N, C-alpha and C positions, 0 to 999 in steps of 0.2 A: 405509116405516116407518123411524123414526129409532131407532138403537141407542144407548142411553145408558150402556151398561156402561163404556165407555171415556171417559165424559164428564169433562172437566177441572173441572167445577163440583161434583163429588161426591168427597169424600175416600175413599181406599181403605178397605175393610172390614178392621179389625184382625184378626189371627189370634187364635184363642182361646188358643193356647199362649203367645203373647206376654203376654196379659192375666194368665194364671195365674202366669207367672214374676215379674210385678211385684207381685202380691198376696202378702201374708204369710200363711202357714199359721197355724192356731190354735195349733199347737205353738210356732211362732216368736213369736207374740204373747204367749203365756204366758211364754215364756223371757225376753222383753224386760221384761215387767212384774215378774217375779221379780227380775231383775237391778236394775232401776231402784229398786225398793222396798227392796233390801237383803235380801229374804227368801231369795234363793238362797244367800247366804253363811251366813245363820242356819241354813238347812236342812243345808248341808254341815257346819257345826260340830256340829249335833245328830247327824248321821250318824257323824261321827268319834267323838264321845263314846259313842254307843251301841255302835259296833263295838269300841271298847276295853273297855267295861264287860262285854260278853258274851264276850270272849276271842277274837273273830274276828281281831283284828290280830295277836295272839300266834300264832294258828294259821297265818296267812299267812306270818309271819316264819319259823316252823318249816318250812313247806313250801319257802320260798325257800332256807333253809340246807341242807335235805336235798337239794334239786335241785343246789345248788352243790357240795356234797360229792360227790355221785354223778358229776357231769360233770367236776369239777376246777375249782378256783377260777379258773384262767387261761383256761378254755374256755367260760365263761358270760358272755353279754352281758345288758344290761338288757332288750333286746328278747326274748332267749330266756326270761328270767324272766316278762316280761309275757305272752308267748305261752302259756306253760305254766300260770301261776298264775291268770290272769284268769278262765277258765271255772270253775275250782274256787272262786275267791273269790266270784264272782257267785252261784254255786249255793249257797254256804254262808252267805249273809247270812240271819240268822234272820227268819222270817215276821213276828214281832212288831215288828222294826225296820222292815221294809217297810211294815207296816200303820200304824205311827206316822207315818212320813214321808208316806204317802199321805193320811192324815187331815189332817196339817198343810197339805199342798198343797191339798186340797179346801177347807179352811177359808180359806186365802188366796184361792182363786178366788171363793168366796162373798163375802168381804169386799171384793174388788176388782171385784165385779159382772161377772165374766167367764163 
């Protein structure tokens, strides 16, 4: 009997992992479409406006100032501030702002047929 596993006439079977690495995820495809259309920048600007309107930005500034006063101005780095403030900042974004952004993203996905 002839064993054809090592046959030079047949290309090797590609690994499933290699195929997955080359294919874009849905998240990556959506991000590319958002960037190409300019919608990502519009969403970021909307988010900035809403966070200013609701006082979130002022609240984060106050937290940063308080942390800096507590630790001493010369003892705080930007990395320190990011590490301390980021969880609080993310948790305090109003649900209405999140809902508005989510709705805008959904509308974009429908209009882009994704």
